[in-house]
N, C-alpha and C positions, 0 to 999 in steps of 0.2 A: 836102296836101289832095286831090290826085288819087288817092292810095292809099286814103284814107278814103272817097272817093266811089266809086271802082272796086269796093271790097269791101263797101259798104253799112254802114259802121260808124256808130255813134251816140255822141256825147259825152254822158256821163251826169252830169257835174259841173255842177250848176245853181246853185251858190252861190259867192260871191267867195272866192278862195283867197289873194289878196295885195291888201290894201287893198280897193277897190271892184271889182277886176278878177278875172275867171276866167282864171287862167293855168295851172292844173294840169289835165291832161287824162286822163280815163279813157275809152277807146274800147272799145265792145263791139259785137258783131254780133247779139246777142240781148239786148235790154233786160230780158226776162223772166227771164233767168238771174241778174240782180242782185237779191238779196233786200233790201238796204238800202245806202244811202250816207250817211255822216255826216261832219261836220267837227269837229275837236278843235283846241284851241289849239296853236300852234306849239311846237316843242321846241328847246332849245339856242339858237343864235343865228339860226335861220332866221326869215325874215319871211313865210313861207307857212304857212297852216294845214295840219294833218295831214288827209288824206283817207282815211277808212276805208270799206271796202265789203266785203260778203259775197256770195259767189257761191253759186248753188243747188247746183252740183256742183263739188267740188274734185277734185284728182288722185287722192285715195284712194278716190273713189266708183267710178271706172272700174276694173273688174277687168282683169287683164292679157290675158285671152282676148278681151275686147271691144276692146282697143286694137289687137290684131293683125288683126282682121276689119274690112273696109270694108263699111259698110252703105249702102244706097241709101234714104235717108230720104224722098226725094220719092215713092217708090213704096210706102211703108209703108201698111199697112191699119190706120189709126188707129181706125176704128170697132170692128173686132174686138179690137184691143188694149185699148181702153177697156172693152169687154164682159168680156174676160178679167180685167182688173184689178178690175173691179166684182164679179166672181164670187168673188174671194178673201175668205175669212173673216178680215179683218184683226184682229178682236178675238182670234181663236184664235192668229194669228201672234204678236201682242203678248204674250199670256199664256203662250205655249209657250217663250219664251226668257227666262231669268232675267237675263241681262246685256245691256247696251246693245250690246256688240260682237257677240254672237251674234244679236241681233235685227237689227242692221245687215247682217250677213252673209246672213241669211235674206231680208231685203228686197232686197238686191242680186241674190240668186239668182232671186227672183221676177221682178225687172226683166229679168234676162238671159233668162229663159224667154220673157217677153213679146216681147223684141226678136228673139230667134231665131225665134219662131213667126210674127211679123207684119211683120218688116222684112227684105226680101230682101238678099242679099249682092251686092255689085258684083263685076264681073270685074276683072282686073288693070289695065285701062285706066280704071277708075273709073266705068264705065257698067254698068247692070243686065245681069245675065247673060242673062235671057230675057224681060224685061218691057219693052215699049215704053211710054214715057211719053205719056199723053194728058192734055191740060190742058182744064179746063172753059172755056167761052167767056169768062167774066168774068176768068179768070186770063190767057188769051191777050190780051185787051184791055189789061189792066194791063201785061203784058210789052211789048206794042207801044208803049204810052205811055212806059214806062220807057226803051225803046230810043230813042224820039224825043227825050225829054228829055236823054238822055245825049249824043246828037249835038249838041244845042243847047249843052250844057255844054262839050263839046270845042271847038265853034266860038267860044264866048264864055266863056272860063275865068274872067273877072272878074265875070260876071253872077251876083250872089248870089241873085236870084230863081229863076233856072234851077236853081242848086245846091240851093236849099231845096225846090223842087218835085220835083227828082230824088230827094232824100233821103226825102221823104214818100212818093213812089211806091215806092221800094225797101222801105220799111217796110210799105206796104200789100201788096206782092207777097209779102214774106216771111211776113206774118201772115194770108194768105188761108186759106180753109178747106183742110183736107188734100186733096191730090190723090187722085183715085180711080182704080182700075184699070179697064181696058176694060169688064169685065162690068157694072159698076155706074155707069158714067159717064152722066150725063144733063146735057147742056148745051144 
């Protein structure tokens, strides 16, 4: 439970998996990466239902050059990335490639271009090479609240109310508006 709370994971199985109980666990750190989660009847001699889920990105989506680079997603310029992706003539991209495989390759290349252009790479220590993070005021307040709730969870590990509040706060911090760079920061 400490690991789940420390790393902000969320349990996405919301239906009974054995009798009336939820015993099977699927933990994710980004609930938006899960496209769907379904249950199917059990197989063989198992008394648990089968839990099926689909992720937005599988291992085959990430190109090997993306895996070797470390990106600082907190410092990404999402506004410009959105503008870049909106400027793509997607109808032309779809009609230019006859097979699904070639279309997928083109799509991944466009995403890689967007990432390389608008997401800075981190140094070897995992920190941005030259960009200092600045957080808007509402994010700083949420981070302070999260830290305070974490201290309460540590001092009273059996208190389910603090754990729930902490989990909600983690979710809120994680899904706050994209952080902006120094030049466009208004807080």
